[in-house]
N, C-alpha and C positions, 0 to 999 in steps of 0.2 A: 486308383486301382486300374489295371489294364486286363481286359479279357482277351484270351487267345482262342479263336474259333477254328476248328478244322471242318472243312466243307467237302463233302463227297457227293457223287452222283451214282445212282444205280444203272444209268444208261452208258456211262463211259468209265471203264475199269481203271484206266490210268489217270483219271482226273482227280486233282486235289488242289484246294486253295487253303492257305492259312492266313487269317486276317487277325490283326491285333487292333483293338479299339478301346478307347477309354470307357470305363464302366458307367460314367455319367452321360455318355452319348445316348441318342435315341435309337429306336429300331429303324427309323428312317435313315439315320447315318449308316447303320449296318447294311441296310437295303442298298444304298448308294455305293458302298464299298464293294458289296458282292457284284453288283452290275458292272462296276468299273473293272473288277478283277477278271471278269469273263468276257467283257466286250459286248454285252447285251445293250439294246436300246432301252431307254427309260420311259417308253410310252405304253407299257403294259400294266394292267392291274395285277398286283401281286399281294401275297399275304405271308405272314409268319404264323406258325402254329407252335405253341409250347407243347412238348410231347412227353409221354411217360417213358420209362426206361425201355419199354418194348416198342417205341416209336408210334404209339397210338396218339392221334391228335387230340389235344385238349383245348386250351384257350387259343382263340384266333386273334391276331393283331393285323388289322387291315391297312391298306395304303390310304384309304379315304373313309370317311364316315359312311357306313352302310346301313345301319339300323336306326330307326327313329323312335322305337319304343323305349321309354325311359327305364323300364324294368330290365332291359337287356344291357349287360355290361359290355359296351362296345369300346374296344381299345384301338386307337389309331396310331400308326407308326410315329408320326412327327411329335406326338405328345406323350409317348410312352418311353420311359427311360429304362435302359437295359438292366441296371442294378436293382430296379424295383421288382423285376420278375425273374431274373437270373441270379441265383445266389450260390449255387453249388457246382463244383467241377463235375464234369461228365453229364451235365444237364443237356437234354436233347431238344432240338428244334427242327422244324421243316420250313423251308422257304419255297413256296409255290410260285414259280416264275411263269408257268403256262397254265392258267386257270381253265382253259378250254379242255385240256386233256389231263388236268390234275398232275402235272409233272413238277417235281420238286427236287431241291438239294437237301441232303441230310447234313445237319450241322450239330456239332458237339462242342460245348464249352470245355475245351481241353485243358485250359490252365487259367488260374486267376493269379495275376502278378500284383502283389501288394506293394505299396510305397512308390509306385510309378504312375505317371499320367501321360497321355498322348493328346496333342492338340487335334489331330485328325487320324482317321483310320489308315492303316498301312497293310498292304498284302505282302507278307514275307516269304511265301512259297507259292509258286505258280507252276503246277505240274500237269501236263496233259492238256488236251483240248476239251472244252466244255461241250455238252450236247447242244444241238441247234436250239435256238431260243423258242421259235414257233414252228411247230410241225404243220405241214400242208400237204394236201393231196394224198398220194399213195403212202407217204411216210407216216401219216397220222395213225396212232394206235386207237383202239377202242377199249372199252372196259375189259379188264383182265389181261391187257397187253396183247390181245389178238389183233391181227391186221385184217382189214376188210379189203378184198379185191374181187375181181370177177370170178375167181374160183372158190370164193368163200362157201357157197352153197353146193359145191361139188359139180357144177355145170358151167363150163366156160362159154357155152353157146346159148345164152338166154334168148328166147324167141317170144316177143310179146304177143304174137298170134296164137300162142298156146293157151292164152287166157280167154275166158268167156267175157261177156259184157260186164260182169261184176268184178272181174279180176281174179277169179278163183281157179280157173282152169277147168278141165273136164272132170267133174266129180260125179262118179256114179255110185249111187247107194242102192242097196237092196232094201226096198221099202216094205217087203213082206214081213219083216220081223218087228217093225215099229207099229205100235198101236197106242193111240192117245189114252185109251182106258188103262193101260199099264203104268202110266206116269202120273 
């Protein structure tokens, strides 16, 4: 059997890759095919997530052994076969390629081709440019996709002299309304 995966990015609208790979290949083989198709380096820690129909992450498949607790079901890419976990067309995955900022490709098993086999994965469609592999400096997003820069707090001119010794600034309180007996 051959699996045909469609790979998209929420960061690059015109980006798409289609990869065909044998169903008996491992997630590591798919990982390598994805990196080769986008030209990323192979020195980053990555993970696959099996997802629900609504893209909620469920089971993680890691690049290397991460958990030592025997009660935890730890799946590792090089020993996890695709067909053991992917059985239905339209099944969804995420491939996290930038763990620091939780950036991922969205992958759908778009077709299962029976009666055929592939010796190695092949990228059949290469459309658009992928997002940068690792974001750095001012390009880096924070939670919720917001960008942090000098105007994040609404003041471009931060002056450290405005802070008191403890770093809180000039805080003036009206102590007349506070009474320990009331609390």
